[in-house]
PyMOL commands that place a pseudoatom at each C-alpha (Angstrom):
pseudoatom trace, name=CA, resn=MET, resi=1, chain=A, elem=C, hetatm=0, pos=[3.362, 2.214, -1.073]
pseudoatom trace, name=CA, resn=ASN, resi=2, chain=A, elem=C, hetatm=0, pos=[-0.300, 3.336, -1.525]
pseudoatom trace, name=CA, resn=HIS, resi=3, chain=A, elem=C, hetatm=0, pos=[0.766, 6.907, -1.091]
pseudoatom trace, name=CA, resn=LEU, resi=4, chain=A, elem=C, hetatm=0, pos=[3.428, 6.546, -3.796]
pseudoatom trace, name=CA, resn=LYS, resi=5, chain=A, elem=C, hetatm=0, pos=[0.789, 5.218, -6.297]
pseudoatom trace, name=CA, resn=CYS, resi=6, chain=A, elem=C, hetatm=0, pos=[-1.395, 8.328, -5.693]
pseudoatom trace, name=CA, resn=ALA, resi=7, chain=A, elem=C, hetatm=0, pos=[1.599, 10.225, -6.320]
pseudoatom trace, name=CA, resn=ALA, resi=8, chain=A, elem=C, hetatm=0, pos=[2.493, 8.454, -9.573]
pseudoatom trace, name=CA, resn=PHE, resi=9, chain=A, elem=C, hetatm=0, pos=[-1.117, 8.792, -10.726]
pseudoatom trace, name=CA, resn=GLU, resi=10, chain=A, elem=C, hetatm=0, pos=[-1.257, 12.730, -10.186]
pseudoatom trace, name=CA, resn=LEU, resi=11, chain=A, elem=C, hetatm=0, pos=[2.249, 13.551, -11.491]
pseudoatom trace, name=CA, resn=PRO, resi=12, chain=A, elem=C, hetatm=0, pos=[4.802, 11.302, -13.235]
pseudoatom trace, name=CA, resn=LEU, resi=13, chain=A, elem=C, hetatm=0, pos=[7.613, 10.745, -10.463]
pseudoatom trace, name=CA, resn=ARG, resi=14, chain=A, elem=C, hetatm=0, pos=[11.378, 11.515, -11.599]
pseudoatom trace, name=CA, resn=ASP, resi=15, chain=A, elem=C, hetatm=0, pos=[14.082, 8.977, -11.177]
pseudoatom trace, name=CA, resn=ASP, resi=16, chain=A, elem=C, hetatm=0, pos=[15.725, 10.966, -8.871]
pseudoatom trace, name=CA, resn=GLU, resi=17, chain=A, elem=C, hetatm=0, pos=[13.053, 11.796, -6.512]
pseudoatom trace, name=CA, resn=LYS, resi=18, chain=A, elem=C, hetatm=0, pos=[13.494, 10.376, -2.834]
pseudoatom trace, name=CA, resn=VAL, resi=19, chain=A, elem=C, hetatm=0, pos=[10.986, 8.426, -1.288]
pseudoatom trace, name=CA, resn=ARG, resi=20, chain=A, elem=C, hetatm=0, pos=[11.501, 8.527, 2.725]
pseudoatom trace, name=CA, resn=ALA, resi=21, chain=A, elem=C, hetatm=0, pos=[14.954, 6.704, 2.880]
pseudoatom trace, name=CA, resn=ALA, resi=22, chain=A, elem=C, hetatm=0, pos=[14.734, 4.636, -0.548]
pseudoatom trace, name=CA, resn=ARG, resi=23, chain=A, elem=C, hetatm=0, pos=[15.351, 6.140, -4.125]
pseudoatom trace, name=CA, resn=GLY, resi=24, chain=A, elem=C, hetatm=0, pos=[12.139, 6.658, -6.132]
pseudoatom trace, name=CA, resn=GLN, resi=25, chain=A, elem=C, hetatm=0, pos=[13.381, 4.715, -8.950]
pseudoatom trace, name=CA, resn=THR, resi=26, chain=A, elem=C, hetatm=0, pos=[13.924, 1.319, -6.780]
pseudoatom trace, name=CA, resn=LEU, resi=27, chain=A, elem=C, hetatm=0, pos=[10.244, 1.683, -5.546]
pseudoatom trace, name=CA, resn=CYS, resi=28, chain=A, elem=C, hetatm=0, pos=[8.866, 2.587, -8.969]
pseudoatom trace, name=CA, resn=GLU, resi=29, chain=A, elem=C, hetatm=0, pos=[10.882, -0.630, -10.467]
pseudoatom trace, name=CA, resn=PHE, resi=30, chain=A, elem=C, hetatm=0, pos=[8.662, -2.604, -8.019]
pseudoatom trace, name=CA, resn=LEU, resi=31, chain=A, elem=C, hetatm=0, pos=[5.358, -0.910, -9.167]
pseudoatom trace, name=CA, resn=GLN, resi=32, chain=A, elem=C, hetatm=0, pos=[6.287, -1.654, -12.835]
pseudoatom trace, name=CA, resn=GLU, resi=33, chain=A, elem=C, hetatm=0, pos=[6.886, -5.281, -11.924]
pseudoatom trace, name=CA, resn=LEU, resi=34, chain=A, elem=C, hetatm=0, pos=[3.112, -4.924, -10.843]
pseudoatom trace, name=CA, resn=GLY, resi=35, chain=A, elem=C, hetatm=0, pos=[2.111, -3.259, -13.917]
pseudoatom trace, name=CA, resn=LEU, resi=36, chain=A, elem=C, hetatm=0, pos=[1.195, -0.196, -12.639]
pseudoatom trace, name=CA, resn=VAL, resi=37, chain=A, elem=C, hetatm=0, pos=[3.985, 2.455, -13.904]
pseudoatom trace, name=CA, resn=HIS, resi=38, chain=A, elem=C, hetatm=0, pos=[5.932, 2.600, -17.067]
pseudoatom trace, name=CA, resn=PRO, resi=39, chain=A, elem=C, hetatm=0, pos=[9.043, 4.541, -17.067]
pseudoatom trace, name=CA, resn=SER, resi=40, chain=A, elem=C, hetatm=0, pos=[9.646, 7.154, -20.162]
pseudoatom trace, name=CA, resn=GLY, resi=41, chain=A, elem=C, hetatm=0, pos=[11.839, 10.116, -20.461]
pseudoatom trace, name=CA, resn=GLY, resi=42, chain=A, elem=C, hetatm=0, pos=[13.326, 9.947, -17.155]
pseudoatom trace, name=CA, resn=ALA, resi=43, chain=A, elem=C, hetatm=0, pos=[10.048, 9.829, -15.175]
pseudoatom trace, name=CA, resn=TRP, resi=44, chain=A, elem=C, hetatm=0, pos=[7.519, 7.070, -13.999]
pseudoatom trace, name=CA, resn=HIS, resi=45, chain=A, elem=C, hetatm=0, pos=[4.102, 7.582, -15.653]
pseudoatom trace, name=CA, resn=TRP, resi=46, chain=A, elem=C, hetatm=0, pos=[1.084, 5.640, -14.013]
pseudoatom trace, name=CA, resn=THR, resi=47, chain=A, elem=C, hetatm=0, pos=[-0.605, 3.117, -16.957]
pseudoatom trace, name=CA, resn=ALA, resi=48, chain=A, elem=C, hetatm=0, pos=[-2.828, 1.116, -14.767]
pseudoatom trace, name=CA, resn=ASP, resi=49, chain=A, elem=C, hetatm=0, pos=[-6.746, 1.422, -14.974]
pseudoatom trace, name=CA, resn=SER, resi=50, chain=A, elem=C, hetatm=0, pos=[-7.233, 1.591, -11.564]
pseudoatom trace, name=CA, resn=TYR, resi=51, chain=A, elem=C, hetatm=0, pos=[-7.487, 4.708, -9.325]
pseudoatom trace, name=CA, resn=PRO, resi=52, chain=A, elem=C, hetatm=0, pos=[-5.002, 4.039, -6.534]
pseudoatom trace, name=CA, resn=ALA, resi=53, chain=A, elem=C, hetatm=0, pos=[-6.674, 6.486, -3.987]
pseudoatom trace, name=CA, resn=ASP, resi=54, chain=A, elem=C, hetatm=0, pos=[-9.802, 4.009, -3.614]
pseudoatom trace, name=CA, resn=ALA, resi=55, chain=A, elem=C, hetatm=0, pos=[-7.455, 1.698, -1.550]
pseudoatom trace, name=CA, resn=ILE, resi=56, chain=A, elem=C, hetatm=0, pos=[-6.595, 4.270, 1.069]
pseudoatom trace, name=CA, resn=SER, resi=57, chain=A, elem=C, hetatm=0, pos=[-8.882, 4.946, 4.167]
pseudoatom trace, name=CA, resn=LEU, resi=58, chain=A, elem=C, hetatm=0, pos=[-8.992, 8.478, 5.023]
pseudoatom trace, name=CA, resn=ARG, resi=59, chain=A, elem=C, hetatm=0, pos=[-10.074, 6.987, 8.729]
pseudoatom trace, name=CA, resn=SER, resi=60, chain=A, elem=C, hetatm=0, pos=[-6.696, 5.564, 9.318]
pseudoatom trace, name=CA, resn=VAL, resi=61, chain=A, elem=C, hetatm=0, pos=[-2.981, 5.945, 8.365]
pseudoatom trace, name=CA, resn=THR, resi=62, chain=A, elem=C, hetatm=0, pos=[-3.003, 2.251, 7.335]
pseudoatom trace, name=CA, resn=SER, resi=63, chain=A, elem=C, hetatm=0, pos=[-5.192, -0.129, 5.299]
pseudoatom trace, name=CA, resn=ASP, resi=64, chain=A, elem=C, hetatm=0, pos=[-4.433, -2.996, 7.539]
pseudoatom trace, name=CA, resn=ASN, resi=65, chain=A, elem=C, hetatm=0, pos=[-7.510, -4.198, 9.377]
pseudoatom trace, name=CA, resn=PHE, resi=66, chain=A, elem=C, hetatm=0, pos=[-7.964, -7.304, 11.724]
pseudoatom trace, name=CA, resn=VAL, resi=67, chain=A, elem=C, hetatm=0, pos=[-10.775, -9.605, 11.245]
pseudoatom trace, name=CA, resn=VAL, resi=68, chain=A, elem=C, hetatm=0, pos=[-12.451, -10.220, 14.788]
pseudoatom trace, name=CA, resn=VAL, resi=69, chain=A, elem=C, hetatm=0, pos=[-14.047, -13.906, 14.849]
pseudoatom trace, name=CA, resn=ASP, resi=70, chain=A, elem=C, hetatm=0, pos=[-16.341, -15.441, 17.421]
pseudoatom trace, name=CA, resn=VAL, resi=71, chain=A, elem=C, hetatm=0, pos=[-15.195, -18.822, 17.702]
pseudoatom trace, name=CA, resn=THR, resi=72, chain=A, elem=C, hetatm=0, pos=[-17.643, -19.882, 20.844]
pseudoatom trace, name=CA, resn=THR, resi=73, chain=A, elem=C, hetatm=0, pos=[-19.694, -22.204, 18.820]
pseudoatom trace, name=CA, resn=ASP, resi=74, chain=A, elem=C, hetatm=0, pos=[-19.381, -21.808, 14.837]
pseudoatom trace, name=CA, resn=GLU, resi=75, chain=A, elem=C, hetatm=0, pos=[-16.893, -19.532, 13.603]
pseudoatom trace, name=CA, resn=ARG, resi=76, chain=A, elem=C, hetatm=0, pos=[-18.113, -15.670, 12.563]
pseudoatom trace, name=CA, resn=ILE, resi=77, chain=A, elem=C, hetatm=0, pos=[-16.838, -12.645, 11.916]
pseudoatom trace, name=CA, resn=ILE, resi=78, chain=A, elem=C, hetatm=0, pos=[-18.108, -10.168, 14.162]
pseudoatom trace, name=CA, resn=ALA, resi=79, chain=A, elem=C, hetatm=0, pos=[-16.165, -7.000, 13.467]
pseudoatom trace, name=CA, resn=ILE, resi=80, chain=A, elem=C, hetatm=0, pos=[-13.345, -5.463, 11.372]
pseudoatom trace, name=CA, resn=VAL, resi=81, chain=A, elem=C, hetatm=0, pos=[-11.115, -3.355, 13.270]
pseudoatom trace, name=CA, resn=ALA, resi=82, chain=A, elem=C, hetatm=0, pos=[-8.489, -0.954, 11.882]
pseudoatom trace, name=CA, resn=PHE, resi=83, chain=A, elem=C, hetatm=0, pos=[-4.822, -1.695, 12.804]
pseudoatom trace, name=CA, resn=PRO, resi=84, chain=A, elem=C, hetatm=0, pos=[-4.229, 1.337, 15.311]
pseudoatom trace, name=CA, resn=ALA, resi=85, chain=A, elem=C, hetatm=0, pos=[-7.422, 0.546, 17.410]
pseudoatom trace, name=CA, resn=ALA, resi=86, chain=A, elem=C, hetatm=0, pos=[-6.651, -3.328, 17.341]
pseudoatom trace, name=CA, resn=LEU, resi=87, chain=A, elem=C, hetatm=0, pos=[-3.519, -2.849, 19.059]
pseudoatom trace, name=CA, resn=VAL, resi=88, chain=A, elem=C, hetatm=0, pos=[-5.181, -1.310, 22.171]
pseudoatom trace, name=CA, resn=GLU, resi=89, chain=A, elem=C, hetatm=0, pos=[-8.798, -3.046, 22.115]
pseudoatom trace, name=CA, resn=LEU, resi=90, chain=A, elem=C, hetatm=0, pos=[-7.874, -6.494, 20.908]
pseudoatom trace, name=CA, resn=HIS, resi=91, chain=A, elem=C, hetatm=0, pos=[-4.894, -7.541, 22.819]
pseudoatom trace, name=CA, resn=PRO, resi=92, chain=A, elem=C, hetatm=0, pos=[-5.039, -11.233, 24.536]
pseudoatom trace, name=CA, resn=LYS, resi=93, chain=A, elem=C, hetatm=0, pos=[-7.701, -11.574, 27.258]
pseudoatom trace, name=CA, resn=ALA, resi=94, chain=A, elem=C, hetatm=0, pos=[-9.236, -8.114, 26.453]
pseudoatom trace, name=CA, resn=ILE, resi=95, chain=A, elem=C, hetatm=0, pos=[-12.918, -7.714, 26.787]
pseudoatom trace, name=CA, resn=TYR, resi=96, chain=A, elem=C, hetatm=0, pos=[-14.292, -6.910, 23.347]
pseudoatom trace, name=CA, resn=LEU, resi=97, chain=A, elem=C, hetatm=0, pos=[-17.832, -5.558, 23.455]
pseudoatom trace, name=CA, resn=HIS, resi=98, chain=A, elem=C, hetatm=0, pos=[-19.879, -6.082, 20.185]
pseudoatom trace, name=CA, resn=GLU, resi=99, chain=A, elem=C, hetatm=0, pos=[-23.772, -5.604, 20.150]
pseudoatom trace, name=CA, resn=ALA, resi=100, chain=A, elem=C, hetatm=0, pos=[-24.150, -5.410, 23.752]
pseudoatom trace, name=CA, resn=GLN, resi=101, chain=A, elem=C, hetatm=0, pos=[-22.363, -8.530, 24.292]
pseudoatom trace, name=CA, resn=GLN, resi=102, chain=A, elem=C, hetatm=0, pos=[-19.077, -9.486, 25.842]
pseudoatom trace, name=CA, resn=PHE, resi=103, chain=A, elem=C, hetatm=0, pos=[-16.171, -11.411, 24.333]
pseudoatom trace, name=CA, resn=GLN, resi=104, chain=A, elem=C, hetatm=0, pos=[-12.672, -12.143, 25.409]
pseudoatom trace, name=CA, resn=VAL, resi=105, chain=A, elem=C, hetatm=0, pos=[-9.936, -12.193, 23.267]
pseudoatom trace, name=CA, resn=SER, resi=106, chain=A, elem=C, hetatm=0, pos=[-8.457, -15.537, 23.446]
pseudoatom trace, name=CA, resn=GLY, resi=107, chain=A, elem=C, hetatm=0, pos=[-5.733, -15.165, 20.802]
pseudoatom trace, name=CA, resn=TRP, resi=108, chain=A, elem=C, hetatm=0, pos=[-4.718, -13.797, 17.589]
pseudoatom trace, name=CA, resn=THR, resi=109, chain=A, elem=C, hetatm=0, pos=[-2.816, -14.440, 14.298]
pseudoatom trace, name=CA, resn=MET, resi=110, chain=A, elem=C, hetatm=0, pos=[-0.973, -11.567, 12.612]
pseudoatom trace, name=CA, resn=LYS, resi=111, chain=A, elem=C, hetatm=0, pos=[0.028, -13.224, 9.303]
pseudoatom trace, name=CA, resn=ALA, resi=112, chain=A, elem=C, hetatm=0, pos=[-3.986, -13.567, 8.692]
pseudoatom trace, name=CA, resn=ALA, resi=113, chain=A, elem=C, hetatm=0, pos=[-4.741, -10.557, 10.793]
pseudoatom trace, name=CA, resn=ARG, resi=114, chain=A, elem=C, hetatm=0, pos=[-7.283, -12.101, 12.717]
pseudoatom trace, name=CA, resn=ARG, resi=115, chain=A, elem=C, hetatm=0, pos=[-8.259, -12.087, 16.433]
pseudoatom trace, name=CA, resn=THR, resi=116, chain=A, elem=C, hetatm=0, pos=[-10.429, -14.998, 18.077]
pseudoatom trace, name=CA, resn=CYS, resi=117, chain=A, elem=C, hetatm=0, pos=[-13.069, -14.033, 20.661]
pseudoatom trace, name=CA, resn=GLY, resi=118, chain=A, elem=C, hetatm=0, pos=[-15.044, -16.374, 22.868]
pseudoatom trace, name=CA, resn=GLY, resi=119, chain=A, elem=C, hetatm=0, pos=[-18.564, -15.173, 24.228]
pseudoatom trace, name=CA, resn=SER, resi=120, chain=A, elem=C, hetatm=0, pos=[-18.892, -14.225, 27.885]
pseudoatom trace, name=CA, resn=SER, resi=121, chain=A, elem=C, hetatm=0, pos=[-21.219, -17.484, 28.539]
pseudoatom trace, name=CA, resn=ALA, resi=122, chain=A, elem=C, hetatm=0, pos=[-18.363, -19.740, 27.523]
pseudoatom trace, name=CA, resn=THR, resi=123, chain=A, elem=C, hetatm=0, pos=[-17.016, -21.909, 30.444]
pseudoatom trace, name=CA, resn=THR, resi=124, chain=A, elem=C, hetatm=0, pos=[-13.801, -22.550, 28.686]
pseudoatom trace, name=CA, resn=SER, resi=125, chain=A, elem=C, hetatm=0, pos=[-11.625, -20.822, 26.585]
pseudoatom trace, name=CA, resn=PRO, resi=126, chain=A, elem=C, hetatm=0, pos=[-11.733, -21.376, 23.024]
pseudoatom trace, name=CA, resn=THR, resi=127, chain=A, elem=C, hetatm=0, pos=[-8.865, -22.246, 20.772]
pseudoatom trace, name=CA, resn=PRO, resi=128, chain=A, elem=C, hetatm=0, pos=[-7.501, -19.748, 18.318]
pseudoatom trace, name=CA, resn=SER, resi=129, chain=A, elem=C, hetatm=0, pos=[-8.850, -20.080, 14.729]
pseudoatom trace, name=CA, resn=THR, resi=130, chain=A, elem=C, hetatm=0, pos=[-6.645, -21.220, 12.066]
pseudoatom trace, name=CA, resn=ILE, resi=131, chain=A, elem=C, hetatm=0, pos=[-8.634, -20.755, 8.895]
pseudoatom trace, name=CA, resn=PRO, resi=132, chain=A, elem=C, hetatm=0, pos=[-7.405, -18.006, 6.613]
pseudoatom trace, name=CA, resn=ARG, resi=133, chain=A, elem=C, hetatm=0, pos=[-9.669, -15.130, 6.108]
for i in range(1, 133): cmd.bond("trace and resi %d" % i, "trace and resi %d" % (i + 1))
show_as sticks, trace
zoom trace
């Protein structure tokens, strides 16, 4: 959706344009509900004040990130990891290295995009955090 926003910012999108498997008009109607585009003359024009490319990371194909939370004592955020890397580095029971300290991934919550970790010195496995980020 972010790429569609950028496209509409650069040039008006025609009603008959195909975007992936969907019709562009259907997606543009969704953007209109958000107040980002306006239909005029068979095309959708960008009307928002924001610059849509600011929401896109050049380092990854997705803007989804995971927050890594140390739950050993008090909850504290120790890292933010991009989605593709999180799938490899933050699976349950993985060892996550942060500032030369080892953490074991004890659980994760996809809804809140959180991974919880316990320090290597912990004798018991901490429970996953339920506090939304």
